[in-house]
C-alpha positions in Angstrom: -62.4 10.0 33.9 -61.9 11.7 37.2 -58.7 13.4 36.0 -60.1 16.1 33.7 -58.4 18.7 31.5 -59.3 21.4 34.1 -57.5 19.5 36.9 -54.5 18.9 34.6 -54.2 22.6 33.9 -53.8 23.1 37.7 -50.7 20.9 37.6 -49.0 22.8 34.8 -46.6 25.6 35.6 -43.6 27.3 33.9 -40.4 25.6 34.7 -36.9 26.4 33.4 -35.0 23.7 31.4 -31.7 23.4 33.1 -30.3 21.0 30.4 -29.1 17.5 30.4 -27.6 15.8 33.4 -23.8 16.3 32.9 -23.2 12.9 34.5 -25.0 11.2 31.6 -23.1 11.0 28.3 -25.4 11.4 25.3 -25.3 9.1 22.3 -22.8 10.3 19.7 -23.9 10.4 16.1 -21.7 7.4 15.4 -23.3 5.4 18.2 -26.8 6.4 17.1 -26.1 5.4 13.6 -24.7 2.1 14.7 -27.7 1.3 16.9 -30.1 2.4 14.2 -28.4 0.2 11.6 -28.4 -2.8 13.9 -32.2 -2.5 14.6 -32.8 -1.9 10.9 -30.9 -5.1 10.0 -32.6 -7.1 12.7 -36.0 -6.2 11.2 -34.7 -7.5 7.9 -37.4 -7.6 5.2 -40.2 -8.1 7.6 -42.8 -5.5 8.5 -41.5 -3.2 11.3 -43.9 -2.9 14.2 -43.6 -0.7 17.3 -45.4 -1.5 20.5 -46.7 1.6 22.2 -47.9 1.6 25.8 -47.4 5.3 26.8 -46.6 8.5 25.0 -46.0 6.8 21.6 -49.7 6.1 21.5 -50.7 9.8 21.5 -47.4 11.4 20.2 -45.8 9.0 17.8 -42.6 10.1 16.0 -43.0 7.8 13.0 -45.2 7.2 10.0 -47.7 4.4 10.8 -49.7 2.7 8.1 -52.0 0.7 10.4 -52.4 -0.2 14.1 -53.7 -3.1 16.1 -54.6 -3.6 19.8 -52.1 -6.0 21.3 -51.1 -7.7 24.5 -47.6 -8.3 25.8 -47.2 -11.1 28.4 -44.4 -10.9 31.0 -44.4 -7.1 31.2 -46.5 -4.4 32.9 -46.6 -0.6 33.0 -44.9 1.0 35.9 -44.1 4.7 36.8 -40.6 3.6 37.9 -38.1 6.1 36.4 -37.2 9.2 38.4 -36.8 12.3 36.2 -35.6 15.8 37.0 -36.2 17.1 33.5 -38.9 17.2 30.9 -41.9 16.5 33.2 -40.0 16.9 36.5 -37.4 19.2 38.1 -34.6 19.0 40.7 -37.0 20.6 43.2 -39.9 18.3 42.4 -38.8 15.1 40.6 -41.3 13.3 38.5 -41.8 9.7 37.3 -41.7 8.3 33.8 -43.4 5.1 32.8 -41.5 2.1 31.6 -42.2 -1.7 31.3 -41.2 -3.9 34.3 -41.1 -7.6 34.4 -44.2 -9.6 35.3 -47.9 -9.5 34.5 -49.1 -8.3 31.1 -49.6 -5.0 29.2 -52.3 -4.1 26.7 -51.3 -1.4 24.2 -51.1 -0.6 20.5 -48.9 -2.1 17.8 -48.1 0.3 15.0 -46.8 -0.8 11.7 -44.2 1.6 10.3 -44.3 2.8 6.7 -41.6 1.1 4.6 -40.5 4.5 3.4 -37.3 5.8 5.1 -37.4 3.1 7.8 -33.8 4.0 8.8 -34.8 7.7 9.2 -37.8 6.8 11.4 -35.7 4.4 13.6 -33.1 7.2 14.1 -35.8 9.7 15.1 -37.3 7.2 17.6 -33.9 6.5 19.2 -33.1 10.2 19.4 -36.4 10.8 21.2 -36.6 7.8 23.4 -33.1 7.0 24.5 -30.4 9.6 25.2 -27.5 7.5 26.3 -25.9 4.2 25.4 -27.0 2.9 28.8 -30.6 3.7 28.0 -30.3 1.9 24.6 -30.2 -1.4 26.5 -34.0 -0.9 27.2 -34.8 -1.3 23.5 -36.1 -4.9 23.0 -37.8 -7.1 20.4 -41.0 -8.6 22.0 -43.9 -10.7 20.9 -47.2 -9.0 20.8 -50.4 -11.0 20.7 -53.2 -9.5 18.5 -56.5 -10.7 17.1 -54.7 -11.3 13.8 -52.0 -13.4 15.3 -48.7 -12.8 17.0 -46.2 -10.2 15.7 -42.6 -9.2 16.5 -42.3 -5.6 17.6 -39.8 -3.1 19.0 -40.4 -1.6 22.4 -38.6 1.2 24.3 -37.9 1.4 28.0 -38.5 -2.3 28.8 -36.5 -3.4 31.9 -34.7 -0.2 32.8 -31.8 -0.5 35.3 -29.7 2.0 37.2 -29.9 4.6 39.9 -32.9 6.3 38.4 -35.2 3.2 38.8 -37.5 3.6 41.8 -39.0 0.2 42.7 -41.8 -1.0 44.9 -43.8 2.2 45.2 -47.4 2.2 46.3 -50.0 3.7 44.0 -50.7 6.3 46.6 -47.1 7.5 46.6 -47.0 7.5 42.8 -50.2 9.6 42.7 -48.7 12.2 45.1 -45.6 12.6 42.9 -47.6 12.7 39.6 -50.0 15.3 41.0 -47.1 17.7 41.8 -44.3 17.1 39.3 -43.9 19.5 36.4 -41.0 20.4 34.0 -40.5 22.5 30.9 -42.3 19.9 28.8 -45.4 19.8 31.0 -46.7 17.9 34.1 -46.7 14.3 35.0 -50.5 14.6 35.6 -50.8 15.7 32.0 -48.8 12.7 30.8 -51.1 10.3 32.7 -54.2 12.0 31.5 -53.2 11.8 27.8 -52.1 8.2 28.2 -55.3 7.0 29.9 -57.5 9.1 27.6 -56.0 7.7 24.4 -56.0 4.2 25.7 -59.7 4.6 26.3 -60.2 6.0 22.8 -58.5 2.8 21.5 -60.8 0.6 23.6 -58.2 -0.3 26.2 -58.5 0.2 30.0 -55.5 -0.5 32.2 -56.9 -1.2 35.7 -53.9 0.3 37.5 -53.8 3.4 35.4 -57.5 3.9 35.7 -57.2 3.8 39.5 -54.2 6.0 39.4 -55.9 8.7 37.5 -58.7 8.8 40.1 -56.1 9.1 42.8 -54.1 11.9 41.0 -57.4 13.8 40.5 -58.2 13.5 44.2 -54.7 14.6 45.1 -54.8 17.7 42.8 -58.1 18.7 44.4 -56.6 18.4 47.9 -53.6 20.5 46.9 -55.8 23.3 45.6 -58.6 23.0 48.2 -61.2 21.8 45.8 -64.0 19.8 47.7 -64.9 16.4 46.6 -68.5 15.9 45.4 -70.6 13.9 47.9 
């Protein structure tokens, strides 16, 4: 990888957490419980699978009993969500990855432990979706694996709203990811961890691989580090 830990460290800085956007109403406990119950009931007595394509690969918030490489058709990874918190700020907004329509996405399907499934679903909702509007991005999808198709939950598929930034070039995305940082870390770090752990699982996303090269080059330009001939 061109994007190394040393370069990632150059993108990290201390940023103050200014709190949640007051215009966005967080899920109430009642709404969270209702959503968790619905997803739990929709899973019925079948194994509960989660499709991970980003941070859930390297920072899962559930108890997995096994994993499989899988492909989802009709969706692709996209840094399309503008964020001013977590890995971005008001001064330098970042971009979060989601799934957009079209193409295909290779990722990891995790099977959750049958123990305390409701509790695990609640934790994932609390981590992944903060508002009732965001909850509309939770979907059941079909994941193709070497052992056959399976039904899985996925988060942030088909986001809508004013935060969605569409039709950006890879070069523009790279410039944003190389600069954005929030109280939880930098966007370059997020990209590095995602690509690194995909590689560890035997998956190479062509666009992400190109993007990490571009972000690495951009960080070098920012800090005056010469490219090797």
